[in-house]
C-alpha positions as CSV (number, residue, x, y, z in Angstrom):
1,M,97.8,131.5,194.9
2,D,100.6,129.6,196.6
3,S,102.7,132.4,198.9
4,N,105.3,130.2,198.0
5,N,105.3,130.9,194.2
6,V,105.1,134.5,194.5
7,V,108.1,136.2,192.0
8,P,109.1,139.4,193.1
9,P,108.9,142.5,190.8
10,E,111.8,142.9,188.4
11,R,114.3,145.8,190.5
12,K,115.2,148.5,188.4
13,Q,118.8,149.2,187.5
14,W,121.1,152.4,187.0
15,T,122.2,152.3,183.6
16,N,125.1,154.8,183.9
17,P,127.2,154.2,186.9
18,I,128.6,158.4,186.7
19,K,124.7,159.0,187.0
20,F,124.7,156.5,190.6
21,F,127.9,157.9,191.5
22,L,127.1,161.4,191.3
23,T,123.5,160.8,192.7
24,L,125.1,159.0,195.5
25,V,127.0,161.8,196.7
26,A,124.7,164.4,195.9
27,F,127.0,166.3,193.1
28,D,124.1,166.2,191.0
29,A,122.2,169.1,192.6
30,F,125.1,171.5,193.3
31,L,127.6,170.4,190.3
32,I,127.1,173.1,188.0
33,P,126.9,175.9,190.5
34,Y,130.4,174.7,192.5
35,T,132.2,174.2,189.0
36,L,131.3,177.9,188.4
37,M,131.9,179.3,191.7
38,L,135.4,177.6,191.7
39,I,135.9,178.7,188.7
40,F,135.0,182.4,188.6
41,I,135.7,183.5,192.4
42,G,137.7,180.7,193.8
43,A,140.4,181.0,190.9
44,L,140.2,184.4,191.0
45,V,141.1,185.4,194.2
46,F,143.5,182.7,193.9
47,Y,145.3,184.7,191.2
48,L,144.7,187.9,193.2
49,E,146.5,186.3,196.6
50,L,149.6,185.3,194.5
51,T,150.0,188.5,192.1
52,L,150.1,190.3,196.0
53,E,152.4,187.9,197.5
54,Q,154.8,188.7,194.2
55,F,154.3,192.4,194.2
56,T,155.0,192.6,198.3
57,C,157.6,190.1,198.6
58,A,155.4,188.9,201.3
59,G,153.5,185.1,202.5
60,P,150.4,184.1,202.1
61,L,149.0,185.3,205.5
62,A,150.9,188.8,205.4
63,V,149.2,189.3,202.1
64,W,146.1,190.1,203.7
65,N,147.3,193.2,205.8
66,V,147.7,195.0,202.6
67,N,143.8,196.6,203.0
68,P,142.7,197.2,206.8
69,L,139.3,196.8,205.8
70,L,140.0,192.8,205.2
71,R,140.8,192.8,209.0
72,G,137.3,192.2,210.3
73,V,135.2,194.4,212.2
74,P,136.6,195.0,215.5
75,S,132.7,195.2,217.1
76,L,131.9,191.2,215.5
77,G,132.4,189.8,219.0
78,N,129.2,191.4,220.5
79,V,127.5,191.1,217.1
80,A,128.2,187.3,217.3
81,Y,126.9,187.5,221.4
82,F,123.3,189.3,220.5
83,N,122.9,186.7,217.8
84,A,123.5,183.4,219.6
85,L,121.3,185.0,222.8
86,F,118.6,187.1,221.2
87,P,116.7,183.9,219.7
88,Y,116.0,182.3,223.0
89,V,115.1,185.2,225.2
90,M,112.6,186.0,222.4
91,L,111.5,182.5,222.2
92,I,111.0,182.6,226.4
93,V,109.4,186.3,225.8
94,L,106.7,184.3,223.3
95,I,106.4,181.2,225.6
96,I,105.5,183.0,228.8
97,R,103.1,185.3,226.6
98,E,100.9,182.5,224.8
99,A,101.1,180.7,228.2
100,T,99.1,184.0,229.6
101,L,96.3,183.8,227.1
102,S,92.7,182.7,227.6
103,G,92.8,179.1,226.9
104,A,96.3,177.9,227.2
105,I,96.2,175.6,229.9
106,E,93.2,173.5,227.6
107,G,95.4,173.6,224.9
108,I,98.7,172.6,227.1
109,K,96.2,169.8,228.5
110,L,95.3,168.6,225.0
111,Y,98.2,168.4,223.6
112,M,100.4,167.6,226.2
113,G,98.3,165.8,228.5
114,T,96.9,163.2,226.6
115,V,99.4,160.2,225.7
116,N,99.2,157.7,222.9
117,F,101.0,154.6,223.7
118,S,99.3,152.7,220.9
119,A,101.5,155.1,218.4
120,L,104.8,152.7,219.7
121,K,103.0,149.5,218.1
122,N,103.1,151.3,214.9
123,S,105.1,149.8,212.0
124,S,107.1,153.0,211.4
125,F,107.9,152.9,214.5
126,S,109.4,149.9,214.5
127,I,111.3,150.7,211.5
128,M,112.7,153.9,213.3
129,E,114.0,151.5,216.3
130,T,115.8,149.3,214.2
131,K,117.4,152.2,212.4
132,M,118.2,153.6,215.6
133,A,119.6,150.6,216.9
134,R,121.7,149.6,213.7
135,I,123.3,153.4,214.3
136,I,124.6,152.5,217.8
137,D,126.2,149.0,216.8
138,E,128.1,151.2,214.1
139,Y,128.9,153.7,216.8
140,K,130.3,151.0,218.8
141,I,132.7,149.9,216.1
142,Y,133.9,153.8,215.2
143,L,135.0,154.3,218.6
144,N,137.7,151.4,218.6
145,T,138.8,151.9,214.9
146,P,141.3,155.0,214.2
147,K,140.1,158.1,213.0
148,K,139.8,158.4,209.3
149,I,139.2,161.3,206.8
150,V,136.6,160.4,204.5
151,I,136.1,162.8,201.5
152,F,133.4,161.6,199.1
């Protein structure tokens, strides 16, 4: 069979353009939960804010001073510092502990000491290299254009 006469397989088409758009922007998975939260939480909180504004004759920001619990926890900054640093401390402790176990040096040599350069010739790596080059080329274009807000 001649390679010039090869007919490519027929490509499938979207039957509904709305389904295509929703799948494209990933709204299909979260459209129903988003709508429910918008109706049952967002609209009710908005209505609560409007009624409190009417009742207290205050603006939208001053309304939240009605309840002192809405001001936040004063020690929240300390919690944020702890939550930001604790994972790194634990990671260092675990790395030191694992490096002191018997046979750790052999494991490190096995996984980090052997380099396989033949994997760079793999076709999947060349595809990824092409994609990265495309991203870098597009990034140069984005730097020269005015900044725009794109909402999907």
